[in-house]
N, CA, C and O atoms as a DFTB+ gen file, in Angstrom:
764 C
 N C O
     1  1     -12.841      68.240      44.773
     2  2     -11.390      68.205      44.863
     3  2     -10.875      66.919      44.244
     4  3     -11.408      65.837      44.490
     5  1      -9.852      67.047      43.453
     6  2      -9.277      65.888      42.783
     7  2      -8.031      65.421      43.511
     8  3      -7.455      66.141      44.326
     9  1      -7.636      64.213      43.200
    10  2      -6.438      63.616      43.774
    11  2      -5.185      64.226      43.188
    12  3      -5.161      65.409      42.848
    13  1      -4.147      63.422      43.070
    14  2      -2.856      63.914      42.581
    15  2      -2.951      64.546      41.195
    16  3      -3.828      64.218      40.395
    17  1      -2.015      65.468      40.940
    18  2      -1.912      66.096      39.630
    19  2      -0.605      65.686      38.986
    20  3       0.420      65.575      39.659
    21  1      -0.640      65.461      37.692
    22  2       0.561      65.090      36.948
    23  2       0.657      65.952      35.705
    24  3      -0.347      66.252      35.058
    25  1       1.883      66.348      35.380
    26  2       2.121      67.043      34.128
    27  2       2.529      66.003      33.093
    28  3       3.338      65.118      33.371
    29  1       1.962      66.119      31.906
    30  2       2.257      65.191      30.827
    31  2       2.718      66.009      29.630
    32  3       1.927      66.705      28.994
    33  1       4.023      65.911      29.330
    34  2       4.557      66.628      28.176
    35  2       4.390      65.740      26.955
    36  3       4.877      64.610      26.924
    37  1       3.695      66.264      25.944
    38  2       3.385      65.519      24.722
    39  2       3.960      66.266      23.527
    40  3       3.810      67.482      23.414
    41  1       4.616      65.535      22.641
    42  2       5.080      66.112      21.378
    43  2       4.327      65.425      20.246
    44  3       4.259      64.196      20.202
    45  1       3.763      66.206      19.334
    46  2       3.126      65.674      18.135
    47  2       4.114      65.790      16.987
    48  3       4.636      66.871      16.713
    49  1       4.370      64.666      16.313
    50  2       5.281      64.658      15.173
    51  2       4.624      63.942      14.004
    52  3       3.645      63.217      14.178
    53  1       5.160      64.147      12.831
    54  2       4.643      63.515      11.626
    55  2       4.847      64.440      10.443
    56  3       5.220      65.604      10.588
    57  1       4.592      63.890       9.274
    58  2       4.766      64.639       8.036
    59  2       3.825      65.840       7.992
    60  3       2.792      65.854       8.663
    61  1       4.185      66.834       7.209
    62  2       3.340      68.005       7.050
    63  2       2.005      67.614       6.408
    64  3       1.956      66.754       5.529
    65  1       0.937      68.253       6.855
    66  2      -0.381      68.034       6.270
    67  2      -1.166      66.839       6.792
    68  3      -2.243      66.538       6.276
    69  1      -0.640      66.145       7.820
    70  2      -1.366      64.976       8.339
    71  2      -2.418      65.356       9.374
    72  3      -3.280      64.543       9.709
    73  1      -2.357      66.582       9.881
    74  2      -3.378      67.054      10.810
    75  2      -2.949      67.168      12.258
    76  3      -3.796      67.137      13.151
    77  1      -1.659      67.299      12.515
    78  2      -1.178      67.407      13.898
    79  2      -1.791      68.617      14.605
    80  3      -2.317      68.498      15.712
    81  1      -1.719      69.768      13.963
    82  2      -2.257      70.980      14.562
    83  2      -3.755      70.865      14.768
    84  3      -4.272      71.270      15.809
    85  1      -4.454      70.319      13.791
    86  2      -5.907      70.183      13.896
    87  2      -6.300      69.252      15.042
    88  3      -7.296      69.495      15.723
    89  1      -5.526      68.192      15.257
    90  2      -5.792      67.284      16.384
    91  2      -5.583      68.014      17.705
    92  3      -6.418      67.928      18.604
    93  1      -4.469      68.733      17.823
    94  2      -4.172      69.458      19.058
    95  2      -5.233      70.516      19.354
    96  3      -5.696      70.637      20.488
    97  1      -5.613      71.276      18.338
    98  2      -6.616      72.330      18.537
    99  2      -7.985      71.719      18.850
   100  3      -8.713      72.242      19.693
   101  1      -8.337      70.632      18.189
   102  2      -9.605      69.956      18.475
   103  2      -9.637      69.489      19.925
   104  3     -10.654      69.641      20.602
   105  1      -8.530      68.922      20.410
   106  2      -8.469      68.456      21.794
   107  2      -8.565      69.615      22.782
   108  3      -9.324      69.545      23.748
   109  1      -7.807      70.670      22.548
   110  2      -7.725      71.771      23.497
   111  2      -8.967      72.662      23.483
   112  3      -9.468      73.037      24.543
   113  1      -9.470      73.005      22.293
   114  2     -10.581      73.962      22.236
   115  2     -11.831      73.426      21.531
   116  3     -12.800      74.161      21.341
   117  1     -11.809      72.148      21.144
   118  2     -12.930      71.516      20.459
   119  2     -13.400      72.330      19.251
   120  3     -14.596      72.538      19.047
   121  1     -12.427      72.783      18.460
   122  2     -12.759      73.536      17.253
   123  2     -11.922      73.019      16.091
   124  3     -10.939      72.303      16.281
   125  1     -12.332      73.397      14.883
   126  2     -11.647      72.977      13.673
   127  2     -11.728      74.107      12.655
   128  3     -12.769      74.748      12.505
   129  1     -10.622      74.345      11.959
   130  2     -10.600      75.347      10.908
   131  2     -10.083      74.706       9.628
   132  3      -9.092      73.976       9.648
   133  1     -10.753      74.979       8.523
   134  2     -10.304      74.444       7.234
   135  2      -9.113      75.219       6.690
   136  3      -8.516      74.810       5.695
   137  1      -8.758      76.331       7.327
   138  2      -7.637      77.145       6.834
   139  2      -6.494      77.203       7.845
   140  3      -5.888      78.256       8.043
   141  1      -6.201      76.069       8.482
   142  2      -5.105      76.024       9.443
   143  2      -3.774      76.051       8.693
   144  3      -3.512      75.171       7.873
   145  1      -2.928      77.052       8.965
   146  2      -1.634      77.115       8.269
   147  2      -0.667      76.065       8.819
   148  3      -0.833      75.585       9.941
   149  1       0.343      75.715       8.020
   150  2       1.379      74.792       8.485
   151  2       2.133      75.420       9.644
   152  3       2.384      76.625       9.662
   153  1       2.487      74.592      10.605
   154  2       3.237      75.059      11.763
   155  2       4.685      75.332      11.360
   156  3       5.297      74.542      10.641
   157  1       5.218      76.442      11.822
   158  2       6.635      76.760      11.623
   159  2       7.323      76.588      12.967
   160  3       6.974      77.261      13.936
   161  1       8.301      75.686      13.030
   162  2       8.974      75.412      14.302
   163  2       8.090      74.549      15.169
   164  3       8.015      73.337      14.966
   165  1       7.406      75.166      16.151
   166  2       6.499      74.430      17.030
   167  2       5.507      75.403      17.661
   168  3       5.770      76.600      17.779
   169  1       4.373      74.862      18.060
   170  2       3.360      75.635      18.773
   171  2       3.089      74.929      20.095
   172  3       3.212      73.707      20.180
   173  1       2.725      75.678      21.116
   174  2       2.487      75.120      22.438
   175  2       1.023      75.318      22.831
   176  3       0.480      76.417      22.714
   177  1       0.398      74.247      23.297
   178  2      -0.972      74.302      23.792
   179  2      -1.025      73.517      25.102
   180  3      -0.149      72.697      25.377
   181  1      -2.057      73.773      25.907
   182  2      -2.205      72.991      27.124
   183  2      -3.667      72.793      27.485
   184  3      -4.536      73.602      27.157
   185  1      -3.899      71.692      28.170
   186  2      -5.243      71.376      28.632
   187  2      -5.128      70.400      29.790
   188  3      -4.267      69.520      29.792
   189  1      -6.001      70.561      30.773
   190  2      -6.044      69.656      31.917
   191  2      -7.309      68.822      31.824
   192  3      -8.395      69.348      31.582
   193  1      -7.161      67.519      32.017
   194  2      -8.313      66.628      32.085
   195  2      -8.244      65.856      33.399
   196  3      -7.183      65.751      34.014
   197  1      -9.378      65.324      33.820
   198  2      -9.410      64.503      35.024
   199  2      -9.699      63.073      34.591
   200  3     -10.655      62.800      33.865
   201  1      -8.852      62.178      35.055
   202  2      -8.947      60.774      34.686
   203  2      -8.687      59.947      35.934
   204  3      -7.623      60.054      36.544
   205  1      -9.640      59.133      36.309
   206  2      -9.501      58.289      37.505
   207  2      -9.082      59.101      38.729
   208  3      -8.156      58.727      39.448
   209  1      -9.778      60.222      38.956
   210  2      -9.523      61.094      40.111
   211  2      -8.166      61.806      40.064
   212  3      -7.781      62.440      41.046
   213  1      -7.440      61.717      38.957
   214  2      -6.161      62.393      38.786
   215  2      -6.321      63.527      37.773
   216  3      -6.930      63.351      36.718
   217  1      -5.772      64.676      38.106
   218  2      -5.735      65.779      37.145
   219  2      -4.469      65.638      36.315
   220  3      -3.362      65.613      36.853
   221  1      -4.640      65.545      35.006
   222  2      -3.506      65.432      34.085
   223  2      -3.395      66.730      33.301
   224  3      -4.297      67.091      32.545
   225  1      -2.282      67.426      33.489
   226  2      -2.031      68.680      32.784
   227  2      -1.200      68.366      31.548
   228  3       0.006      68.139      31.638
   229  1      -1.855      68.355      30.400
   230  2      -1.166      68.081      29.140
   231  2      -0.493      69.352      28.634
   232  3      -1.141      70.384      28.458
   233  1       0.808      69.264      28.406
   234  2       1.575      70.327      27.766
   235  2       1.912      69.782      26.385
   236  3       2.710      68.855      26.252
   237  1       1.302      70.360      25.365
   238  2       1.370      69.794      24.019
   239  2       2.246      70.653      23.112
   240  3       1.988      71.839      22.907
   241  1       3.284      70.023      22.578
   242  2       4.153      70.673      21.600
   243  2       3.784      70.138      20.229
   244  3       4.004      68.964      19.931
   245  1       3.231      70.993      19.407
   246  2       2.838      70.662      18.040
   247  2       3.990      71.077      17.134
   248  3       4.248      72.267      16.954
   249  1       4.684      70.088      16.562
   250  2       5.887      70.389      15.782
   251  2       5.587      70.493      14.293
   252  3       4.598      69.954      13.796
   253  1       6.463      71.196      13.605
   254  2       6.347      71.348      12.149
   255  2       6.732      70.041      11.465
   256  3       7.646      69.347      11.909
   257  1       6.033      69.711      10.389
   258  2       6.322      68.477       9.669
   259  2       7.241      68.644       8.475
   260  3       7.725      67.655       7.925
   261  1       7.489      69.881       8.066
   262  2       8.329      70.098       6.893
   263  2       9.750      69.610       7.144
   264  3      10.271      69.712       8.255
   265  1      10.360      69.086       6.105
   266  2      11.729      68.553       6.167
   267  2      12.703      69.559       6.766
   268  3      13.580      69.183       7.544
   269  1      12.561      70.831       6.414
   270  2      13.523      71.839       6.872
   271  2      13.492      72.057       8.383
   272  3      14.433      72.622       8.939
   273  1      12.425      71.618       9.057
   274  2      12.327      71.782      10.510
   275  2      12.665      70.503      11.284
   276  3      12.657      70.512      12.515
   277  1      12.962      69.408      10.582
   278  2      13.188      68.125      11.267
   279  2      14.360      68.156      12.229
   280  3      14.359      67.428      13.222
   281  1      15.359      68.982      11.956
   282  2      16.506      69.032      12.859
   283  2      16.138      69.675      14.204
   284  3      16.831      69.459      15.198
   285  1      15.070      70.453      14.243
   286  2      14.632      71.103      15.478
   287  2      13.718      70.221      16.324
   288  3      13.626      70.404      17.538
   289  1      13.051      69.280      15.697
   290  2      12.022      68.489      16.364
   291  2      12.521      67.711      17.581
   292  3      11.788      67.620      18.566
   293  1      13.748      67.137      17.564
   294  2      14.190      66.380      18.744
   295  2      14.179      67.171      20.046
   296  3      13.983      66.586      21.110
   297  1      14.384      68.479      19.992
   298  2      14.383      69.235      21.244
   299  2      12.999      69.228      21.904
   300  3      12.890      69.495      23.100
   301  1      11.954      68.929      21.149
   302  2      10.611      68.871      21.726
   303  2      10.266      67.480      22.242
   304  3       9.589      67.358      23.263
   305  1      10.714      66.433      21.563
   306  2      10.353      65.100      22.044
   307  2      11.417      64.462      22.930
   308  3      11.161      63.427      23.546
   309  1      12.594      65.054      23.005
   310  2      13.671      64.481      23.813
   311  2      13.265      64.350      25.273
   312  3      13.594      63.350      25.911
   313  1      12.566      65.324      25.811
   314  2      12.161      65.270      27.224
   315  2      10.661      65.013      27.387
   316  3      10.119      65.180      28.480
   317  1       9.999      64.613      26.321
   318  2       8.557      64.356      26.378
   319  2       8.251      63.035      27.077
   320  3       8.999      62.064      26.956
   321  1       7.142      63.015      27.808
   322  2       6.648      61.766      28.398
   323  2       5.979      60.920      27.328
   324  3       6.023      59.690      27.366
   325  1       5.355      61.608      26.365
   326  2       4.575      60.944      25.330
   327  2       4.852      61.596      23.978
   328  3       5.024      62.811      23.880
   329  1       4.892      60.768      22.947
   330  2       5.032      61.277      21.586
   331  2       3.899      60.689      20.758
   332  3       3.718      59.473      20.698
   333  1       3.144      61.571      20.122
   334  2       2.080      61.154      19.215
   335  2       2.614      61.295      17.797
   336  3       2.965      62.389      17.356
   337  1       2.669      60.173      17.094
   338  2       3.134      60.168      15.708
   339  2       1.901      60.052      14.824
   340  3       1.209      59.034      14.844
   341  1       1.629      61.091      14.052
   342  2       0.394      61.185      13.276
   343  2       0.661      60.872      11.808
   344  3       1.667      61.295      11.238
   345  1      -0.269      60.116      11.207
   346  2      -0.249      59.904       9.759
   347  2      -1.658      60.079       9.224
   348  3      -2.632      60.068       9.977
   349  1      -1.750      60.239       7.921
   350  2      -3.021      60.435       7.226
   351  2      -3.430      59.089       6.628
   352  3      -2.713      58.555       5.781
   353  1      -4.560      58.532       7.048
   354  2      -4.988      57.207       6.571
   355  2      -5.281      57.192       5.075
   356  3      -5.409      56.120       4.484
   357  1      -5.388      58.356       4.461
   358  2      -5.670      58.420       3.018
   359  2      -4.401      58.583       2.185
   360  3      -4.477      58.653       0.958
   361  1      -3.231      58.644       2.836
   362  2      -1.961      58.797       2.127
   363  2      -0.955      57.791       2.684
   364  3      -0.356      58.024       3.734
   365  1      -0.772      56.675       1.981
   366  2       0.098      55.592       2.441
   367  2       1.519      56.076       2.719
   368  3       2.180      55.565       3.622
   369  1       1.984      57.039       1.965
   370  2       3.344      57.546       2.146
   371  2       3.545      58.111       3.552
   372  3       4.640      58.011       4.106
   373  1       2.512      58.695       4.126
   374  2       2.643      59.264       5.469
   375  2       2.748      58.170       6.521
   376  3       3.326      58.387       7.586
   377  1       2.193      56.994       6.231
   378  2       2.333      55.868       7.154
   379  2       3.771      55.349       7.127
   380  3       4.312      54.959       8.163
   381  1       4.382      55.344       5.960
   382  2       5.794      54.940       5.863
   383  2       6.676      55.884       6.679
   384  3       7.683      55.463       7.248
   385  1       6.296      57.155       6.734
   386  2       7.035      58.153       7.499
   387  2       6.977      57.867       9.004
   388  3       7.865      58.290       9.744
   389  1       5.952      57.162       9.456
   390  2       5.812      56.801      10.863
   391  2       7.044      56.034      11.332
   392  3       7.534      56.265      12.437
   393  1       7.544      55.132      10.510
   394  2       8.708      54.316      10.880
   395  2       9.942      55.188      11.112
   396  3      10.741      54.913      12.008
   397  1      10.096      56.237      10.305
   398  2      11.193      57.188      10.520
   399  2      11.061      57.815      11.902
   400  3      12.037      57.879      12.650
   401  1       9.859      58.279      12.247
   402  2       9.647      58.956      13.528
   403  2       9.818      58.004      14.705
   404  3      10.374      58.388      15.734
   405  1       9.350      56.777      14.565
   406  2       9.531      55.796      15.640
   407  2      11.024      55.600      15.898
   408  3      11.461      55.600      17.049
   409  1      11.796      55.435      14.849
   410  2      13.237      55.254      14.980
   411  2      13.878      56.467      15.658
   412  3      14.710      56.315      16.552
   413  1      13.491      57.655      15.234
   414  2      14.024      58.883      15.832
   415  2      13.715      58.964      17.323
   416  3      14.596      59.248      18.133
   417  1      12.462      58.714      17.675
   418  2      12.048      58.819      19.082
   419  2      12.737      57.742      19.917
   420  3      13.168      58.015      21.038
   421  1      12.845      56.534      19.393
   422  2      13.503      55.468      20.141
   423  2      14.990      55.758      20.342
   424  3      15.552      55.391      21.374
   425  1      15.630      56.406      19.379
   426  2      17.049      56.720      19.499
   427  2      17.327      57.982      20.311
   428  3      18.309      58.033      21.052
   429  1      16.477      58.997      20.181
   430  2      16.765      60.301      20.784
   431  2      15.833      60.693      21.918
   432  3      16.108      61.652      22.639
   433  1      14.729      59.964      22.089
   434  2      13.785      60.281      23.153
   435  2      14.185      59.632      24.457
   436  3      15.187      58.918      24.518
   437  1      13.407      59.874      25.505
   438  2      13.702      59.250      26.790
   439  2      13.395      57.754      26.723
   440  3      12.585      57.315      25.906
   441  1      14.036      56.990      27.575
   442  2      13.904      55.524      27.558
   443  2      12.487      55.070      27.871
   444  3      12.060      54.015      27.402
   445  1      11.750      55.850      28.658
   446  2      10.409      55.439      29.062
   447  2       9.294      56.221      28.354
   448  3       8.167      56.285      28.843
   449  1       9.618      56.809      27.209
   450  2       8.614      57.578      26.466
   451  2       7.466      56.665      26.013
   452  3       7.687      55.522      25.615
   453  1       6.268      57.179      26.080
   454  2       5.083      56.471      25.602
   455  2       4.827      56.937      24.180
   456  3       4.667      58.133      23.936
   457  1       4.786      56.000      23.240
   458  2       4.548      56.331      21.836
   459  2       3.119      55.964      21.476
   460  3       2.648      54.866      21.773
   461  1       2.442      56.894      20.835
   462  2       1.098      56.660      20.326
   463  2       1.086      56.957      18.832
   464  3       1.430      58.060      18.407
   465  1       0.694      55.980      18.050
   466  2       0.573      56.172      16.608
   467  2      -0.889      56.469      16.316
   468  3      -1.782      55.741      16.751
   469  1      -1.124      57.552      15.572
   470  2      -2.491      58.008      15.328
   471  2      -2.745      58.164      13.834
   472  3      -2.035      58.893      13.141
   473  1      -3.767      57.469      13.354
   474  2      -4.230      57.630      11.986
   475  2      -5.338      58.667      11.956
   476  3      -6.385      58.470      12.572
   477  1      -5.126      59.761      11.254
   478  2      -6.100      60.849      11.179
   479  2      -6.851      60.804       9.847
   480  3      -6.437      60.120       8.912
   481  1      -7.934      61.525       9.778
   482  2      -8.777      61.716       8.588
   483  2      -9.619      60.472       8.260
   484  3      -9.819      60.134       7.094
   485  1     -10.104      59.805       9.307
   486  2     -10.950      58.622       9.097
   487  2     -12.333      58.988       8.571
   488  3     -13.119      58.105       8.228
   489  1     -12.635      60.275       8.505
   490  2     -13.914      60.732       7.964
   491  2     -13.947      60.658       6.432
   492  3     -15.010      60.809       5.829
   493  1     -12.807      60.431       5.810
   494  2     -12.730      60.395       4.343
   495  2     -12.945      58.985       3.804
   496  3     -12.713      58.002       4.507
   497  1     -13.391      58.893       2.550
   498  2     -13.691      57.606       1.930
   499  2     -12.505      56.962       1.227
   500  3     -12.531      55.757       0.978
   501  1     -11.480      57.713       0.903
   502  2     -10.372      57.200       0.096
   503  2      -9.217      56.667       0.940
   504  3      -8.060      57.027       0.727
   505  1      -9.542      55.821       1.884
   506  2      -8.568      55.269       2.817
   507  2      -7.557      54.366       2.105
   508  3      -7.933      53.547       1.267
   509  1      -6.260      54.521       2.446
   510  2      -5.202      53.680       1.886
   511  2      -4.554      52.782       2.938
   512  3      -3.959      51.762       2.590
   513  1      -4.658      53.141       4.210
   514  2      -4.083      52.344       5.296
   515  2      -5.224      51.855       6.192
   516  3      -5.980      52.653       6.747
   517  1      -5.332      50.539       6.322
   518  2      -6.412      49.969       7.142
   519  2      -6.096      50.106       8.625
   520  3      -4.939      50.250       9.020
   521  1      -7.135      50.058       9.426
   522  2      -6.972      50.093      10.879
   523  2      -6.125      48.902      11.334
   524  3      -5.287      49.043      12.225
   525  1      -6.338      47.744      10.732
   526  2      -5.591      46.540      11.095
   527  2      -4.094      46.714      10.835
   528  3      -3.272      46.268      11.636
   529  1      -3.738      47.355       9.729
   530  2      -2.326      47.597       9.413
   531  2      -1.687      48.497      10.461
   532  3      -0.588      48.218      10.942
   533  1      -2.372      49.569      10.811
   534  2      -1.859      50.491      11.824
   535  2      -1.736      49.833      13.189
   536  3      -0.722      49.988      13.869
   537  1      -2.769      49.096      13.592
   538  2      -2.741      48.414      14.887
   539  2      -1.629      47.379      14.949
   540  3      -0.936      47.262      15.960
   541  1      -1.463      46.631      13.866
   542  2      -0.440      45.591      13.828
   543  2       0.951      46.189      14.016
   544  3       1.754      45.673      14.793
   545  1       1.232      47.274      13.305
   546  2       2.537      47.911      13.443
   547  2       2.724      48.453      14.859
   548  3       3.773      48.238      15.467
   549  1       1.727      49.147      15.385
   550  2       1.825      49.710      16.740
   551  2       2.071      48.601      17.764
   552  3       2.928      48.743      18.637
   553  1       1.334      47.511      17.663
   554  2       1.521      46.393      18.591
   555  2       2.925      45.820      18.491
   556  3       3.500      45.417      19.502
   557  1       3.489      45.779      17.282
   558  2       4.816      45.190      17.085
   559  2       5.926      46.002      17.757
   560  3       7.003      45.467      18.023
   561  1       5.677      47.288      18.035
   562  2       6.693      48.116      18.687
   563  2       6.284      48.540      20.102
   564  3       6.980      49.336      20.732
   565  1       5.169      48.020      20.599
   566  2       4.724      48.347      21.948
   567  2       4.112      49.721      22.084
   568  3       4.130      50.302      23.169
   569  1       3.565      50.253      20.995
   570  2       2.963      51.593      21.007
   571  2       1.446      51.498      21.126
   572  3       0.852      50.456      20.849
   573  1       0.837      52.589      21.539
   574  2      -0.613      52.716      21.504
   575  2      -1.017      52.974      20.063
   576  3      -0.206      53.447      19.267
   577  1      -2.264      52.669      19.719
   578  2      -2.759      52.994      18.390
   579  2      -4.161      53.565      18.517
   580  3      -5.000      53.030      19.241
   581  1      -4.404      54.656      17.804
   582  2      -5.720      55.285      17.771
   583  2      -5.983      55.801      16.369
   584  3      -5.062      56.011      15.580
   585  1      -7.253      55.998      16.078
   586  2      -7.656      56.657      14.836
   587  2      -8.615      57.767      15.196
   588  3      -9.341      57.691      16.187
   589  1      -8.604      58.810      14.364
   590  2      -9.464      59.943      14.668
   591  2      -9.814      60.722      13.411
   592  3      -9.284      60.486      12.325
   593  1     -10.714      61.643      13.606
   594  2     -11.022      62.661      12.612
   595  2     -10.964      63.999      13.328
   596  3     -11.854      64.328      14.112
   597  1      -9.923      64.766      13.060
   598  2      -9.844      66.100      13.653
   599  2     -10.990      66.967      13.142
   600  3     -11.432      67.887      13.831
   601  1     -11.473      66.672      11.927
   602  2     -12.567      67.434      11.330
   603  2     -13.826      67.376      12.181
   604  3     -14.393      68.415      12.517
   605  1     -14.270      66.170      12.534
   606  2     -15.513      66.062      13.309
   607  2     -15.284      65.701      14.776
   608  3     -16.241      65.618      15.546
   609  1     -14.025      65.486      15.174
   610  2     -13.697      65.235      16.569
   611  2     -13.706      63.779      16.993
   612  3     -13.297      63.462      18.110
   613  1     -14.169      62.876      16.115
   614  2     -14.231      61.459      16.485
   615  2     -12.856      60.941      16.893
   616  3     -11.897      61.039      16.127
   617  1     -12.764      60.393      18.097
   618  2     -11.551      59.731      18.561
   619  2     -10.462      60.627      19.124
   620  3      -9.475      60.118      19.655
   621  1     -10.606      61.930      19.028
   622  2      -9.533      62.827      19.479
   623  2      -9.351      62.770      20.995
   624  3      -8.228      62.608      21.472
   625  1     -10.422      62.897      21.747
   626  2     -10.324      62.826      23.218
   627  2      -9.720      61.495      23.647
   628  3      -8.932      61.441      24.591
   629  1     -10.092      60.417      22.948
   630  2      -9.626      59.075      23.302
   631  2      -8.110      58.956      23.191
   632  3      -7.494      58.236      23.977
   633  1      -7.497      59.647      22.231
   634  2      -6.035      59.620      22.079
   635  2      -5.375      60.048      23.386
   636  3      -4.476      59.372      23.889
   637  1      -5.824      61.167      23.927
   638  2      -5.219      61.727      25.127
   639  2      -5.630      60.956      26.378
   640  3      -4.844      60.844      27.319
   641  1      -6.845      60.429      26.402
   642  2      -7.250      59.574      27.515
   643  2      -6.392      58.309      27.554
   644  3      -5.980      57.873      28.629
   645  1      -6.123      57.720      26.392
   646  2      -5.271      56.532      26.335
   647  2      -3.868      56.842      26.858
   648  3      -3.299      56.063      27.622
   649  1      -3.313      57.984      26.442
   650  2      -2.005      58.393      26.941
   651  2      -2.039      58.582      28.453
   652  3      -1.128      58.151      29.161
   653  1      -3.089      59.223      28.940
   654  2      -3.227      59.434      30.380
   655  2      -3.319      58.125      31.144
   656  3      -2.686      57.970      32.188
   657  1      -4.097      57.190      30.638
   658  2      -4.216      55.882      31.296
   659  2      -2.885      55.157      31.307
   660  3      -2.515      54.553      32.314
   661  1      -2.159      55.210      30.194
   662  2      -0.850      54.556      30.135
   663  2       0.111      55.222      31.116
   664  3       0.862      54.539      31.812
   665  1       0.090      56.544      31.171
   666  2       0.971      57.278      32.088
   667  2       0.638      56.934      33.531
   668  3       1.539      56.670      34.327
   669  1      -0.643      56.935      33.877
   670  2      -1.049      56.628      35.248
   671  2      -0.721      55.191      35.646
   672  3      -0.467      54.912      36.818
   673  1      -0.726      54.284      34.677
   674  2      -0.421      52.882      34.982
   675  2       1.087      52.628      34.974
   676  3       1.524      51.497      35.188
   677  1       1.873      53.658      34.732
   678  2       3.328      53.503      34.712
   679  2       3.820      52.701      33.525
   680  3       4.900      52.112      33.578
   681  1       3.027      52.670      32.435
   682  2       3.411      51.926      31.239
   683  2       2.973      50.476      31.279
   684  3       3.283      49.708      30.368
   685  1       2.252      50.094      32.332
   686  2       1.823      48.706      32.460
   687  2       0.565      48.442      31.645
   688  3      -0.139      49.371      31.251
   689  1       0.294      47.181      31.399
   690  2      -0.866      46.773      30.607
   691  2      -2.150      47.148      31.336
   692  3      -2.279      46.934      32.542
   693  1      -3.090      47.703      30.596
   694  2      -4.378      48.093      31.143
   695  2      -5.466      47.627      30.186
   696  3      -5.343      47.793      28.972
   697  1      -6.526      47.045      30.726
   698  2      -7.673      46.678      29.900
   699  2      -8.921      47.236      30.575
   700  3      -9.309      46.803      31.660
   701  1      -9.540      48.207      29.907
   702  2     -10.753      48.815      30.422
   703  2     -11.664      49.143      29.259
   704  3     -11.230      49.734      28.270
   705  1     -12.888      48.775      29.369
   706  2     -13.903      49.145      28.375
   707  2     -13.419      48.927      26.949
   708  3     -13.581      49.796      26.092
   709  1     -12.827      47.767      26.699
   710  2     -12.383      47.454      25.349
   711  2     -11.045      48.061      24.992
   712  3     -10.570      47.883      23.871
   713  1     -10.422      48.778      25.921
   714  2      -9.145      49.417      25.667
   715  2      -8.039      48.434      25.988
   716  3      -8.015      47.865      27.080
   717  1      -7.138      48.226      25.073
   718  2      -6.026      47.314      25.286
   719  2      -4.729      48.088      25.124
   720  3      -4.282      48.362      24.010
   721  1      -4.131      48.438      26.263
   722  2      -2.853      49.138      26.243
   723  2      -1.787      48.114      26.590
   724  3      -1.736      47.633      27.722
   725  1      -0.945      47.777      25.643
   726  2       0.036      46.724      25.861
   727  2       1.230      47.233      26.646
   728  3       1.515      48.430      26.644
   729  1       1.926      46.330      27.316
   730  2       3.071      46.707      28.137
   731  2       4.149      47.338      27.277
   732  3       4.456      46.854      26.187
   733  1       4.713      48.410      27.773
   734  2       5.710      49.177      27.031
   735  2       7.013      48.398      26.904
   736  3       7.463      47.786      27.872
   737  1       7.618      48.413      25.731
   738  2       8.907      47.783      25.510
   739  2       9.996      48.708      26.054
   740  3       9.906      49.925      25.891
   741  1      10.998      48.163      26.682
   742  2      12.095      48.963      27.231
   743  2      13.281      49.040      26.284
   744  3      14.143      49.901      26.461
   745  1      13.351      48.176      25.295
   746  2      14.494      48.205      24.379
   747  2      14.349      49.373      23.419
   748  3      13.250      49.878      23.187
   749  1      15.479      49.790      22.867
   750  2      15.471      50.883      21.905
   751  2      15.759      50.373      20.501
   752  3      16.274      51.112      19.663
   753  1      15.435      49.137      20.248
   754  2      15.700      48.588      18.917
   755  2      14.701      49.140      17.912
   756  3      13.570      49.488      18.252
   757  1      15.140      49.207      16.701
   758  2      14.283      49.742      15.647
   759  2      13.367      48.669      15.106
   760  3      13.518      47.487      15.417
   761  1      12.433      49.081      14.308
   762  2      11.444      48.220      13.684
   763  2      12.165      47.189      12.909
   764  3      11.536      46.334      12.284
């Protein structure tokens, strides 16, 4: 028997083709498909994990990255506890798009939303954005930072565990096993 249960509403946002759907599917069903179609509108997935004797029920909204769907995306992250902003480490332009999403979430999301910036496709050799660059930006805005490969699964579970730890700590600083979750900023100022 586990202790308390918490629902965690998560919205995945980012440019099309960065791997949002692949990350969500890898987390939920531990599978990967090379022929994953682009999401139209949004897709819903869920998974429960146990962390520190707490059951966390993740409700994951995987949003479309295409420009034509951007006007719909706020309805998914407006009431989210957590927003994962995904970029492709092999395409610098997608990292620039992260700043757009951070601004959107800070302006239209809830005041206590937990933001996690995730660099995907670390399994590739043609990296354009370094881990240090991503971490530095995330730290500057009080966000979590993770890297993963949806293809082979490296780091995917850790993204959601980090969100769960931050949620359970109420946004407070946590240091465990090399994990450094910085205290959440309460201001809504932009980068």
